[in-house]
VEXFI-431141 format. One record per residue (C-alpha): x, y, z. Coordinates in steps of 0.1 Angstrom, whole numbers, padded with zeros to 4 digits, always signed. Example, Ala and Ser with C-alpha at 12.3 -4.5 7.8 and 13.67 -1.06 7.14 Angstrom:
2
+0123-0045+0078 +0137-0011+0071 
# end
This chain:
455
+0156-0052-0401 +0160-0075-0431 +0148-0105-0411 +0113-0088-0408 +0108-0081-0445 +0086-0102-0467 +0065-0098-0499 +0029-0087-0497 +0016-0119-0511 +0036-0138-0486 +0022-0115-0459 -0013-0125-0471 -0005-0161-0468 +0010-0156-0434 -0020-0136-0424 -0044-0163-0433 -0023-0188-0414 -0022-0165-0384 -0060-0164-0384 -0062-0201-0379 -0030-0208-0359 -0025-0178-0336 -0046-0174-0305 -0041-0148-0278 -0030-0161-0244 -0056-0164-0217 -0054-0142-0186 -0042-0171-0166 -0015-0179-0191 -0004-0143-0192 -0002-0142-0154 +0016-0176-0152 +0043-0163-0176 +0049-0133-0153 +0049-0155-0122 +0076-0176-0136 +0098-0146-0141 +0092-0135-0105 +0096-0170-0090 +0133-0170-0101 +0140-0142-0076 +0112-0140-0050 +0096-0170-0033 +0064-0152-0022 +0034-0161-0044 +0020-0135-0067 -0018-0129-0065 -0039-0109-0089 -0070-0095-0073 -0097-0091-0099 -0129-0086-0078 -0140-0078-0043 -0141-0114-0033 -0104-0117-0042 -0097-0086-0022 -0114-0101+0008 -0095-0134+0004 -0062-0116+0001 -0068-0096+0032 -0078-0127+0051 -0045-0144+0040 -0025-0113+0050 -0042-0111+0084 -0031-0146+0092 +0006-0136+0086 +0005-0110+0114 +0004-0136+0142 +0035-0136+0164 +0051-0107+0145 +0061-0103+0108 +0093-0119+0096 +0110-0105+0066 +0096-0132+0043 +0061-0126+0057 +0063-0089+0051 +0070-0095+0015 +0041-0120+0013 +0018-0094+0028 +0030-0069+0002 +0023-0093-0026 -0012-0098-0013 -0021-0062-0004 +0000-0037-0023 -0021-0017-0048 +0010-0008-0068 +0016-0044-0076 -0020-0048-0087 -0015-0017-0110 +0015-0034-0127 -0006-0065-0133 -0034-0044-0148 -0009-0029-0172 -0001-0065-0182 -0037-0071-0190 -0038-0040-0212 -0010-0054-0233 -0028-0087-0236 -0058-0067-0249 -0036-0051-0275 -0024-0086-0285 -0061-0098-0289 -0067-0068-0311 -0037-0076-0333 -0050-0111-0339 -0086-0100-0347 -0097-0097-0383 -0116-0065-0392 -0153-0069-0398 -0166-0069-0434 -0187-0039-0445 -0221-0042-0460 -0231-0016-0486 -0267-0011-0497 -0284+0016-0518 -0311+0024-0542 -0313+0046-0573 -0342+0061-0592 -0340+0069-0629 -0342+0106-0638 -0342+0127-0669 -0361+0127-0702 -0354+0091-0709 -0363+0078-0674 -0395+0062-0688 -0374+0037-0708 -0357+0024-0676 -0369+0003-0647 -0385+0022-0618 -0357+0015-0593 -0323-0002-0590 -0313-0018-0557 -0276-0023-0550 -0263-0047-0523 -0227-0056-0516 -0202-0068-0490 -0166-0055-0488 -0137-0069-0468 -0104-0052-0462 -0075-0073-0475 -0049-0049-0459 -0059-0062-0425 -0049-0097-0435 -0017-0085-0452 -0006-0066-0421 -0016-0092-0395 +0017-0110-0392 +0035-0077-0386 +0009-0065-0361 +0011-0098-0342 +0049-0097-0341 +0048-0062-0326 +0021-0072-0301 +0040-0103-0290 +0071-0082-0281 +0050-0056-0265 +0033-0083-0244 +0066-0098-0234 +0079-0064-0225 +0049-0059-0202 +0055-0092-0186 +0091-0083-0178 +0080-0049-0165 +0054-0064-0142 +0078-0090-0129 +0104-0062-0123 +0078-0042-0104 +0072-0072-0082 +0108-0079-0075 +0116-0042-0068 +0086-0042-0044 +0101-0071-0025 +0134-0052-0022 +0117-0021-0010 +0097-0040+0016 +0129-0057+0028 +0146-0024+0032 +0117-0009+0050 +0115-0039+0073 +0152-0036+0081 +0148+0001+0088 +0119-0005+0111 +0137-0033+0130 +0168-0012+0134 +0148+0019+0146 +0131-0003+0172 +0164-0016+0185 +0179+0019+0187 +0148+0031+0205 +0152+0003+0230 +0189+0012+0235 +0179+0049+0240 +0154+0039+0267 +0180+0018+0285 +0205+0047+0283 +0179+0070+0299 +0175+0046+0327 +0212+0045+0334 +0215+0083+0331 +0186+0088+0354 +0202+0065+0380 +0234+0084+0377 +0217+0117+0382 +0197+0104+0412 +0229+0092+0427 +0244+0127+0423 +0214+0142+0440 +0215+0117+0468 +0252+0123+0473 +0246+0161+0474 +0271+0167+0446 +0282+0201+0436 +0262+0224+0414 +0284+0219+0384 +0281+0181+0386 +0243+0184+0390 +0241+0207+0360 +0262+0184+0339 +0242+0153+0350 +0209+0171+0343 +0222+0182+0309 +0232+0146+0301 +0198+0133+0311 +0180+0159+0290 +0202+0150+0260 +0193+0114+0264 +0156+0123+0266 +0159+0143+0233 +0176+0113+0217 +0147+0091+0228 +0121+0116+0213 +0141+0115+0180 +0143+0077+0181 +0106+0075+0187 +0099+0097+0157 +0122+0076+0136 +0103+0045+0146 +0070+0061+0136 +0084+0071+0102 +0099+0037+0096 +0067+0020+0106 +0046+0042+0083 +0070+0036+0054 +0068-0002+0059 +0030+0000+0061 +0029+0019+0028 +0052-0005+0011 +0031-0035+0023 -0001-0017+0014 -0017-0022+0048 -0019+0014+0061 -0052+0019+0078 -0058-0019+0083 -0048-0023+0119 -0024-0007+0144 -0014-0036+0166 +0009-0055+0142 +0045-0061+0152 +0077-0074+0137 +0105-0097+0148 +0130-0070+0158 +0165-0086+0153 +0184-0078+0121 +0203-0107+0105 +0240-0109+0115 +0268-0100+0092 +0272-0128+0066 +0306-0145+0060 +0312-0131+0025 +0299-0107-0001 +0292-0112-0038 +0318-0100-0063 +0305-0067-0077 +0326-0070-0109 +0312-0104-0118 +0276-0094-0109 +0278-0062-0130 +0286-0081-0161 +0259-0107-0154 +0233-0080-0147 +0234-0068-0183 +0217-0100-0193 +0198-0108-0161 +0180-0076-0151 +0143-0077-0159 +0141-0040-0169 +0169-0045-0194 +0152-0075-0208 +0120-0055-0211 +0140-0028-0229 +0153-0054-0254 +0117-0065-0261 +0107-0029-0267 +0135-0026-0293 +0124-0057-0311 +0088-0044-0311 +0099-0010-0326 +0121-0028-0351 +0091-0049-0363 +0069-0018-0364 +0094+0001-0386 +0097-0028-0410 +0059-0032-0411 +0054+0005-0419 +0080+0006-0446 +0066-0025-0462 +0030-0012-0464 +0039+0024-0470 +0023+0024-0504 -0006+0002-0496 -0029+0015-0469 -0063+0005-0483 -0072-0025-0504 -0108-0036-0502 -0123-0065-0521 -0160-0072-0523 -0189-0086-0543 -0218-0064-0554 -0252-0073-0568 -0274-0048-0586 -0311-0058-0587 -0331-0039-0613 -0368-0039-0606 -0385-0055-0635 -0353-0063-0653 -0320-0082-0652 -0297-0085-0621 -0260-0079-0622 -0234-0095-0599 -0196-0090-0599 -0165-0081-0579 -0154-0047-0567 -0120-0035-0557 -0112-0003-0538 -0075+0008-0535 -0060+0040-0522 -0038+0060-0546 -0009+0073-0526 -0006+0106-0544 -0004+0130-0514 +0000+0109-0483 +0028+0084-0488 +0030+0075-0451 +0063+0093-0448 +0054+0107-0414 +0046+0072-0400 +0079+0058-0412 +0098+0087-0397 +0079+0082-0364 +0087+0045-0363 +0124+0052-0371 +0126+0077-0343 +0108+0054-0319 +0133+0027-0326 +0163+0050-0320 +0146+0062-0288 +0143+0027-0275 +0179+0020-0283 +0189+0051-0263 +0166+0041-0235 +0184+0008-0233 +0218+0026-0231 +0205+0048-0203 +0191+0018-0185 +0225+0001-0187 +0243+0031-0174 +0218+0034-0145 +0222-0003-0137 +0260+0000-0136 +0258+0031-0114 +0234+0013-0090 +0256-0017-0088 +0288+0002-0082 +0272+0026-0056 +0256-0003-0037 +0288-0023-0038 +0309+0006-0025 +0285+0011+0004 +0284-0026+0011 +0322-0028+0013 +0325+0003+0034 +0299-0007+0060 +0313-0042+0062 +0347-0027+0071 +0332-0005+0098 +0311-0034+0111 +0340-0058+0113 +0360-0032+0132 +0332-0025+0157 +0325-0062+0162 +0361-0073+0164 +0378-0045+0183 +0353-0024+0202 +0322-0044+0212 +0341-0073+0228 +0361-0049+0251 +0330-0030+0262 +0310-0062+0268 +0338-0077+0288 +0340-0045+0310 +0303-0048+0317 +0306-0085+0326 +0337-0081+0347 +0329-0086+0384 +0358-0063+0392 +0342-0036+0373 +0331-0019+0405 +0298-0008+0420 +0270-0006+0394 +0260+0028+0409 +0296+0041+0404 +0298+0070+0379 +0326+0053+0359 +0307+0020+0357 +0276+0039+0345 +0297+0058+0319 +0310+0025+0305 +0275+0012+0302 +0264+0043+0284 +0294+0041+0261 +0286+0004+0254 +0250+0013+0245 +0261+0041+0222 +0284+0017+0205 +0255-0008+0202 +0234+0019+0185 +0262+0026+0161 +0265-0012+0154 +0228-0015+0148 +0229+0015+0124 +0258+0001+0105 +0242-0034+0103 +0210-0018+0089 +0231+0002+0064 +0249-0030+0053 +0217-0049+0046 +0202-0020+0028 +0233-0018+0006 +0233-0056+0001 +0196-0055-0008 +0202-0026-0032 +0230-0046-0049 +0209-0076-0052 +0182-0056-0069 +0206-0037-0092 +0223-0070-0102 +0190-0086-0111 +0193-0117-0089 +0175-0109-0056 +0172-0145-0043 +0209-0153-0048 +0225-0120-0038 +0204-0105-0011 +0218-0129+0015 +0186-0124+0036 +0167-0152+0052 
# end
C-alpha cells in the first residue's frame, strides 16, 4: 500500500493535473478494449446493440448465417449477435465507464446568498439591510481525485475483463450445445436405422411362421428399439432448445438446421500440467480478480489518507451593506473530526481488500479443479474412443461389407448390423463427451482458440 500514499498537498497538485489531463474513455474506446481481449480467444466479432435499429441489423446478419445449416463457428457468431446475456455483460461495462466519468468530474461550486435586517434598540443606527453573496468550492474533491480516478481505472479494467470472460464462456457454452445437438441428431438417425433393421427381422419371423417364443422375443426387441427412438427424439428436442437458448434465438424460427457431423478425434491433446500453470496468468476471470484487488488497495489507501479531512471548502464572500460600505473576503469551512473519524470506512475498505484476496484464492482453486476435471475426462474418453475406433468398429464394418456375410435377411446378419449401430451410437456419444471435455479444458485454461481444437 505504500506505493499509493502521497501527501495532501501533492494530492491537490495531482488532482489539478488530473482535471486537465485525464479524460474518460469513450464508449467506442471502452468496447474496443474489451473486443481486443475477446479477439485473442474467439474469432467471432463482438457487437453491442444499443438501439432498435442495431437489434434489427443484428437479426438480419444472424438470419443470413442460417443458410445451408449452422456450422460451429456460425453458431458462435449468431450467439454474439443475438444473445441477451452478452448484451447484459456489455451494459455492465458501460456502468463502470459511467463510474469512471464520475471519478473524473469536479464537484460543482455552491452559491450562498442571504439578507439580514438590523434588530434591537440600536437598529436605527445601522443600515436598513445587509445582503451577503458568496461562492464556495470543495477542495477535498480535488484532493481526492487522483485516488478516485485510480480506483475507477481498476474497476473499469475489471469490468472489461469480466465482459470479455462472459463472451468467451458464451462461445464455449454454444460450442458444447452445438456438439450435443449434432450428437443427438446422429444417435437419433442410428436409432431409426436400427428400428428399420429390427422391423425387417420381425417381419421375416412372421413370414417364416416362427414359434411363439421367437415372435415374442422379436416383438420385444422391436418395442425396445422404438422406446429408444422416443428417448432419442426427446434428447434431440432438449439439445435443440438448449442450443437455441445459448444462441439467443428461441422463438425466431423453427426451420434452422446444423451440419450434423462431429469433428474427428484429433491427433494429440494439450498437456494439462503445463496449461494449469499458464492458466493462473491467462484466465480472464483471474485477471479481473487481480484488478479488483488493485482497486480495493487504492481505496483503502485513499480512505486512510483522508480519514481526518472529509470537508474543506474555500470560498469568497461579499457583504453589501445598503447605504454603507461593502466587505469582501475569503471563507474556509473545515470539518472537525471529533466524533466521526471515518474509522468505519477504513475498516470496511480493509475488509473489502481481504475479501477480494480470498475471492482470488477461491477463483484459483476453482480454476485448478476445472482444469483437472476436464483433463481427466478428456484422457478417459480418448482412451475409450481409441479402443472403439481401433479394435471394435473396423471388425464390425468389415463384417457388414463382407460379401460372404450371408443373406441380408438372415437373423445373424441383422444382429451384426444392430450390434454395429449400437457401437456407432456409443462412438458418437464418446466423441461428444471428448469434445465437451476438450472445450471445458480450453475454457478452464483460459486459451479457447489454441486449446479447444475445434474448427
